[in-house]
C-alpha positions in Angstrom: 1.7 51.2 -34.0 -0.7 53.6 -32.6 -3.6 52.0 -34.4 -2.8 48.6 -32.9 -2.9 50.4 -29.4 -6.4 52.0 -30.3 -7.5 48.7 -31.6 -6.5 47.0 -28.5 -8.0 50.0 -26.4 -11.6 49.3 -28.4 -11.3 45.8 -27.4 -10.9 46.1 -23.6 -13.3 49.0 -23.2 -16.4 46.9 -22.8 -14.5 44.5 -20.5 -13.0 47.5 -18.5 -16.6 49.2 -18.1 -17.8 45.9 -16.4 -14.7 46.1 -13.5 -16.0 46.8 -10.0 -13.0 49.1 -9.6 -14.7 51.3 -12.2 -18.0 51.2 -10.9 -17.7 54.6 -9.0 -16.0 56.5 -12.1 -17.9 59.2 -14.0 -19.5 58.0 -17.3 -21.9 59.1 -20.1 -25.0 57.0 -20.4 -26.6 56.4 -23.8 -30.3 55.4 -23.8 -31.5 54.6 -27.2 -33.7 51.4 -28.6 -31.5 51.6 -31.6 -28.7 49.3 -31.2 -27.0 50.9 -34.2 -26.9 54.4 -32.5 -25.9 53.1 -29.1 -22.8 51.3 -30.8 -21.9 54.3 -32.7 -22.2 56.4 -30.1 -20.2 54.3 -27.6 -17.3 53.8 -30.3 -17.1 57.4 -31.0 -17.3 58.7 -27.2 -15.2 56.1 -26.1 -12.4 57.0 -28.6 -12.5 60.6 -27.0 -11.8 59.0 -23.8 -15.2 59.0 -22.3 -16.6 56.0 -20.0 -19.7 54.9 -21.7 -22.5 52.8 -20.5 -25.4 51.9 -22.9 -29.2 50.8 -22.5 -31.9 50.3 -24.7 -34.9 51.7 -22.7 -36.2 54.3 -20.1 -36.5 51.5 -17.6 -32.8 50.3 -17.8 -31.7 53.9 -17.6 -33.3 54.4 -14.1 -32.0 51.3 -13.0 -28.5 52.0 -14.3 -28.6 55.7 -12.6 -29.6 54.2 -9.4 -26.7 51.5 -9.5 -24.2 53.8 -10.8 -24.9 57.3 -9.8 -21.8 58.9 -11.1 -23.2 59.7 -14.4 -22.1 63.1 -15.7 -24.3 63.1 -18.9 -27.4 61.7 -20.0 -27.9 61.1 -24.0 -31.5 60.3 -24.1 -33.7 59.0 -27.0 -37.2 60.7 -26.9 -39.0 57.8 -28.6 -38.7 54.5 -27.1 -41.1 51.7 -26.2 -42.0 51.3 -22.5 -41.0 54.5 -20.9 -40.2 57.2 -23.5 -37.5 59.7 -23.1 -39.8 62.4 -21.4 -41.4 59.9 -19.0 -37.8 58.5 -17.8 -36.5 62.0 -17.4 -39.3 63.2 -15.6 -38.8 60.1 -12.9 -35.1 60.7 -13.2 -35.5 64.3 -11.7 -37.2 62.9 -8.7 -33.7 61.9 -7.3 -31.3 63.5 -9.7 -32.4 67.0 -10.6 -29.3 68.3 -11.6 -28.1 65.5 -13.7 -27.3 67.2 -17.6 -29.7 65.6 -19.9 -29.6 65.8 -23.9 -32.4 64.6 -25.9 -31.9 62.7 -29.1 -34.9 62.5 -31.6 -35.7 62.3 -35.3 -39.4 63.4 -34.3 -41.0 66.7 -33.8 -39.1 68.7 -31.5 -41.3 71.9 -31.4 -44.1 69.8 -30.1 -42.3 68.4 -27.1 -39.6 71.0 -26.3 -41.3 73.0 -23.9 -42.3 70.1 -21.7 -38.7 69.0 -21.9 -37.3 72.4 -21.0 -39.5 72.1 -17.9 -37.9 69.0 -16.9 -34.3 70.8 -17.3 -32.9 69.4 -20.6 -29.6 70.9 -21.4 -29.5 69.9 -25.1 -31.5 68.7 -28.0 -30.1 67.0 -31.0 -32.3 66.1 -34.1 -31.5 62.6 -35.7 -30.1 62.0 -37.8 -27.2 63.8 -36.3 -23.5 64.2 -37.1 -20.8 62.5 -34.6 -19.3 66.0 -34.4 -22.3 67.5 -33.0 -22.4 64.8 -30.3 -18.7 65.4 -29.6 -19.4 69.3 -29.4 -21.9 68.7 -26.8 -20.0 66.1 -24.6 -17.0 68.4 -24.7 -19.4 71.2 -23.4 -20.1 69.2 -20.3 -16.6 68.4 -19.4 -16.4 72.0 -18.5 -19.5 73.7 -17.5 -23.1 73.1 -18.1 -24.2 74.9 -21.0 -27.5 76.6 -21.7 -30.0 74.8 -24.0 -28.2 73.7 -27.1 -30.1 72.7 -30.2 -28.3 71.1 -33.1 -29.8 69.7 -36.4 
């Protein structure tokens, strides 16, 4: 019975996320050009009780954050077409300097980490990652903003 209820909840989550009454509730924004990663993170984080919004690029992330400013965590891919993660975060910091942001990437972190720290990232996760790493970081943000967290 519990599995059936969870299945029904999962089916309704995308519909509920678009309801106007929920537009002002806190959520996690997942920004990644890879549909598989967006879907995986949405499923895993939704099962943990988080409200999730997903977008495929930096431009859509900025639009979403302006339209729905109650974001409490940004999970941001570093390498994307158009605005990359660093450019997206740089623009975002102009109007939301305190939004916790965790960078996800499968590329060289050592070359980009100093610039990202300057932009105030709160974590760094190397791809491929374990879902448990993402869940650990999101759990940290439900209480306090942690220092720079590195996984992978």
